[in-house]
KENU-683854 format. One record per residue (C-alpha): x, y, z; residue in three letters. Coordinates in pm, whole numbers, padded with zeros to 5 digits, always signed. Each point is the difference from the previous one (the first is absolute). Layout:
BEGIN
XYZALA...
//
This chain:
BEGIN
-10295+00825+05005UNK-00265+00213+00165UNK-00239-00219+00193UNK-00355+00026-00141UNK-00288+00086+00229UNK-00188-00323+00079UNK-00369-00010-00079UNK-00248-00129+00253UNK-00066-00368-00068UNK-00361+00054-00104UNK+00110+00262-00257UNK+00253-00217-00175UNK-00087-00131-00347UNK+00056-00370-00061UNK+00276-00079-00248UNK+00053-00351-00138UNK+00368-00074-00056UNK+00094-00292-00226UNK+00335-00142+00117UNK+00267+00194+00189UNK+00342-00098-00128UNK+00308-00048+00220UNK-00017+00120+00358UNK+00325+00198+00002UNK-00083+00179-00325UNK-00371+00078+00042UNK-00087+00045+00368UNK+00037+00377-00021UNK-00299+00012-00237UNK-00233-00195+00229UNK+00112+00197+00304UNK-00097+00329-00164UNK-00321-00117-00168UNK-00136-00149+00322UNK-00004+00346+00164UNK-00275+00118-00237UNK-00158-00317-00142UNK-00112-00339+00121UNK+00186-00265-00197UNK-00145-00338-00094UNK+00278-00220-00136UNK-00059-00271-00260UNK+00305-00222-00022UNK+00119-00358-00048UNK+00167-00015+00342UNK-00129+00070+00348UNK+00086+00352+00116UNK+00290+00027+00243UNK+00192+00329+00003UNK-00302+00161-00168UNK-00235-00066+00294UNK+00046+00333+00187UNK-00114+00187-00311UNK-00303-00208-00099UNK-00372+00026+00063UNK-00050-00346-00150UNK+00142-00251-00242UNK-00096-00284-00234UNK+00224-00296-00073UNK-00033-00116-00362UNK+00150-00305-00172UNK+00120+00212-00292UNK-00024+00353-00136UNK-00171-00099-00321UNK-00259+00262-00090UNK-00305-00221+00068UNK+00133-00101+00342UNK+00081+00355+00112UNK-00330+00129-00141UNK-00193-00250+00212UNK+00197+00099+00310UNK-00063+00371-00055UNK-00370-00063-00073UNK-00029-00160+00344UNK+00148+00313+00158UNK-00237+00225-00199UNK-00296-00209+00118UNK+00085+00097+00359UNK+00084+00369-00041UNK+00084+00260-00264UNK+00344-00014-00159UNK+00139+00338-00106UNK+00302-00108-00202UNK+00208-00293-00126UNK+00379+00029-00022UNK+00304-00212-00078UNK+00366+00088-00046UNK+00099-00358-00084UNK+00086-00018-00373UNK-00165-00341-00034UNK-00326+00117+00162UNK-00056+00356-00129UNK-00217-00123-00288UNK-00228-00197+00233UNK-00039+00302+00230UNK-00093+00226-00292UNK-00252-00248-00138UNK-00167-00041+00340UNK-00010+00374+00064UNK-00158+00058-00341UNK-00261-00268+00067UNK-00095+00174+00325UNK-00017+00341-00165UNK+00299+00124+00203UNK+00273+00235-00124UNK+00261-00173-00215UNK+00175-00006-00330UNK-00180-00243-00234UNK+00134-00353+00042UNK+00097-00027-00367UNK+00222+00309+00036UNK+00161-00147+00311UNK+00072-00317-00197UNK+00140+00218-00281UNK+00258+00115+00253UNK+00077-00356+00116UNK+00036-00134-00355UNK+00304+00188-00128UNK-00077-00084-00362UNK-00343+00157+00032UNK+00170+00301+00162UNK+00248+00031-00285UNK-00275-00032-00261UNK-00212+00272+00163UNK+00295+00238+00028UNK+00100-00066-00360UNK-00353+00082-00118UNK+00027+00333+00185UNK+00348+00068-00147UNK+00156+00032+00343UNK+00377-00034+00057UNK+00106-00352+00089UNK+00258-00259-00111UNK-00045-00199-00317UNK-00141-00342+00084UNK-00111-00338-00127UNK-00212-00276+00153UNK+00151-00348-00044UNK-00069-00358+00098UNK+00322-00182-00086UNK+00373+00059+00017UNK+00011+00008-00380UNK-00261+00275-00007UNK+00195+00186+00269UNK+00318-00021-00209UNK-00178+00135-00305UNK-00154+00284+00203UNK+00335+00094+00150UNK+00155+00017-00345UNK-00273+00240-00111UNK+00021+00216+00314UNK+00379-00013+00037UNK+00212-00125+00291UNK+00009+00046+00292UNK-00363-00080+00079UNK-00202-00054+00315UNK-00181-00333+00026UNK-00286-00013+00251UNK-00312-00201+00092UNK-00325+00139-00130UNK-00178+00018+00336UNK+00228-00077+00293UNK+00108+00250+00269UNK+00291+00161+00185UNK+00252-00034-00287UNK-00015-00379+00035UNK+00108-00171-00320UNK+00138+00322-00153UNK+00347-00009-00160UNK+00224+00210-00221UNK+00104-00204-00305UNK+00300+00123-00199UNK+00043-00270-00262UNK-00174-00288-00180UNK+00214-00241+00203UNK-00161+00124+00321UNK-00356-00004-00132UNK-00087-00366+00050UNK+00102+00004+00367UNK-00179+00320+00088UNK-00307-00068-00210UNK-00055-00312+00211UNK+00043+00202+00321UNK-00275+00241-00110UNK-00224-00272-00142UNK+00004-00202+00324UNK-00061+00297+00230UNK-00345+00004+00151UNK-00204+00159+00278UNK-00345-00096+00134UNK-00287+00052-00245UNK+00233+00049-00295UNK-00158-00165-00306UNK+00184-00269-00193UNK+00057+00202-00316UNK+00097-00157-00331UNK+00209+00312-00047UNK+00114+00097+00347UNK+00324+00194-00053UNK+00074+00354-00112UNK+00321+00098-00175UNK+00059+00373+00038UNK+00248+00263-00107UNK+00251+00073+00275UNK-00013+00364+00106UNK+00320+00135+00148UNK-00059+00250+00278UNK-00120+00036+00358UNK-00325-00171+00097UNK-00256+00161+00227UNK-00330-00109+00149UNK-00296+00229+00061UNK-00268-00073+00257UNK-00317+00194-00088UNK-00354+00035+00123UNK-00260+00009-00279UNK-00349+00142+00051UNK-00248+00033-00285UNK+00278-00063-00250UNK+00219+00285+00126UNK+00346-00112+00105UNK+00172+00160+00297UNK+00355-00132+00042UNK+00114-00002+00363UNK+00333-00183+00024UNK+00285-00048-00248UNK+00238-00283+00083UNK+00346-00020-00155UNK+00073-00368-00038UNK+00332-00170+00076UNK+00058-00337-00166UNK+00276-00260+00014UNK+00105-00353-00088UNK-00001+00041-00380UNK-00123-00131-00239UNK-00297-00016+00238UNK-00183+00307+00127UNK+00004-00073+00372UNK-00119+00308+00186UNK+00260+00081+00265UNK-00141+00331+00120UNK-00209+00311-00064UNK+00032+00371+00078UNK-00305+00229+00034UNK+00022+00380+00036UNK-00309+00207+00074UNK+00109+00279-00236UNK+00107-00221-00286UNK+00031+00221-00310UNK-00200-00250-00206UNK-00310+00084+00205UNK+00013+00349-00153UNK+00106-00099-00354UNK-00292+00072-00238UNK+00115-00245-00268UNK+00050-00282+00248UNK-00337+00065+00163UNK-00175+00005-00338UNK+00147-00338-00096UNK-00121-00138+00332UNK-00352+00135-00049UNK-00022-00112-00363UNK+00122-00348+00097UNK-00275-00048+00257UNK-00258+00133-00244UNK+00116-00244-00268UNK-00020-00291+00244UNK-00346+00104+00122UNK+00108+00033+00362UNK-00250+00227+00175UNK+00001-00046+00379UNK+00250-00140+00246UNK+00374-00007+00057UNK+00265-00087-00258UNK+00370-00075-00002UNK+00145+00096-00340UNK+00356-00057-00118UNK+00174+00214-00261UNK+00347+00029-00150UNK+00154+00346-00019UNK+00135-00004-00354UNK+00007+00338-00185UNK-00377-00026+00036UNK-00162-00206+00276UNK-00114-00340-00127UNK-00253-00223+00172UNK+00115-00338+00125UNK-00322-00106+00175UNK-00290+00105+00221UNK-00108-00215+00294UNK-00352+00039+00140UNK+00109+00007+00364UNK+00219+00169+00256UNK+00372-00035-00061UNK+00186-00279+00171UNK+00342-00001+00165UNK-00115+00264+00251UNK-00004+00275-00265UNK-00329+00154+00127UNK+00140-00022+00353UNK+00304+00198-00113UNK-00234+00253-00155UNK-00178+00040+00331UNK+00329+00053+00182UNK+00105+00262-00252UNK-00329+00192-00020UNK-00239-00098+00279UNK-00261-00120-00253UNK-00159-00323+00123UNK-00030-00244-00293UNK-00221-00250+00181UNK-00260+00259+00091UNK+00007+00154-00349UNK-00051-00339-00168UNK-00277-00099+00245UNK-00181+00331-00049UNK-00008-00036-00378UNK-00120-00362+00032UNK-00287+00124+00217UNK-00092+00292-00224UNK+00126+00263+00243UNK+00215+00304-00074UNK+00355-00101+00098UNK+00194+00215+00246UNK+00335+00087-00154UNK+00178+00193+00271UNK+00368+00088-00031UNK+00175+00090+00324UNK+00371-00049-00085UNK+00253+00025-00280UNK+00248-00286+00035UNK+00163-00289-00184UNK-00044-00367+00095UNK+00170-00313-00130UNK+00004-00377+00042UNK+00274-00253-00067UNK-00040-00379-00015UNK+00283-00216+00131UNK+00102-00349-00112UNK+00227-00280+00112UNK+00336-00024-00175UNK-00029-00347-00148UNK-00248-00269-00103UNK-00155-00241+00250UNK+00085+00204+00307UNK-00159-00173+00299UNK-00091+00264+00253UNK+00094-00040+00364UNK-00076+00362+00086UNK-00042+00339-00162UNK-00004+00333+00180UNK+00129+00356-00014UNK+00254+00161+00230UNK-00250+00250+00137UNK+00273+00222+00145UNK+00146+00047-00349UNK-00323+00117-00163UNK+00002+00375-00080UNK-00291+00224+00105UNK-00133+00022-00357UNK-00094-00369+00008UNK-00376-00042+00038UNK-00030-00380-00008UNK+00244-00291+00002UNK-00206-00313-00062UNK+00113-00363-00013UNK-00195-00215-00247UNK+00137-00350+00073UNK+00043-00220+00303UNK+00215-00282+00135UNK+00005-00302-00230UNK-00107+00192-00311UNK+00206-00062-00313UNK+00049+00299-00228UNK+00192+00082-00315UNK+00076+00330-00168UNK-00129+00054-00355UNK-00032-00161-00243UNK-00096-00303+00211UNK-00155+00228+00259UNK-00194+00233-00226UNK-00275+00152+00220UNK+00060-00257+00275UNK+00366+00070+00076UNK-00037+00311+00215UNK+00111-00046+00359UNK-00077+00352+00127UNK-00086+00353-00098UNK+00075+00345+00136UNK-00183+00328-00054UNK+00136+00349+00053UNK-00144+00351+00004UNK+00199+00324-00029UNK-00002+00342-00167UNK+00196-00129-00301UNK+00044-00318-00203UNK+00374+00008+00068UNK-00054-00015+00374UNK-00246-00285-00043UNK+00244-00200-00212UNK+00286+00062+00244UNK-00215-00120+00290UNK-00103-00310-00195UNK+00367-00078-00069UNK+00073+00009+00373UNK-00307-00211+00080UNK+00095-00260-00261UNK+00343-00029+00161UNK-00170-00051+00339UNK-00187-00311-00122UNK+00130-00316+00168UNK-00073-00335-00166UNK+00110-00313+00187UNK-00010-00316-00211UNK-00087-00346+00124UNK+00251-00248-00139UNK-00058-00372-00070UNK+00033-00211+00310UNK-00068+00283+00243UNK-00253-00098+00263UNK-00256+00266+00090UNK
//
């Protein structure tokens, strides 16, 4: 990624950031933003790895809206705040509400919540007659069974307002419904309401799934990165990797782009960054729109493939500035997430054979440490990853080949019962 020109300290606008997310997935955003903006972090833990990138921070007991609003008001009382931003799914609504209250650029908070609440999303898209799966909102396993009979098996069962595919399952028969309804019904993330009807049953769409990270200014959607999703561990939808090409044909497909624009218009999303997911059936159908930057390093892959800096683009829009969208390369980038082989693996050590890594490998990052216990999905959904690798090359095939070699270079040493360390 091309390094942005730093601004002089006195020129830098002040950006309030609500939460950061995991260090090894989100540091690249703070590193870039801090070259042009002063960052004041509001979070529930003391800053550690974030410190080199911060102008200040506020420790809060929770990220409830009233608590964060009070913390930001104290910052505003000392100096002007130019923008409020969050890429944490559980905090994007709070950031939007605070920005709106300060008269700063943002999508209205109710539209951000419309993205978080997948039933509200589905209802808005249905009213606009946009392509999406058939769906039903249910509160009990019996209601889920009845909905699945109407829609037709297989169906996807998912929580109404969770995140990162947690609680999402493919259900192929009535016999499976009770088990997987409970999995979706119990799934929760911070600030997710306790709904009486908290589960969606949706038509299963057969076809590739893509994500689109877009910048939205004044209601106009500009898609920047298309990620082709890899999933595994059925019947769950564990994301095992993504591939992003700068010249993805979908970025020049008029029908695809129109669906994307119409979807944002129907949801009322006007300003900020979104991460939309669509299935490529004979016509693209909308799975969901998230009011934040994509996770799983997808924007980072986009930056490797194109040179566009997602952190600086998102920060600029949050501060009401014209974002710089500069392309300086035409490449493909990919990430793969690696898991242990069996449940309850106690880690003694994890590393990569550095000599075996091919030149296309950009990062080889270990996510666990000695003494950690990990399991592959389904027990380790979201939490079972032990490492990831990213690659960049002229083609997707070369990226995938490099990731294969890197995966084979991962060395996991288990700690067995009775071993003294």
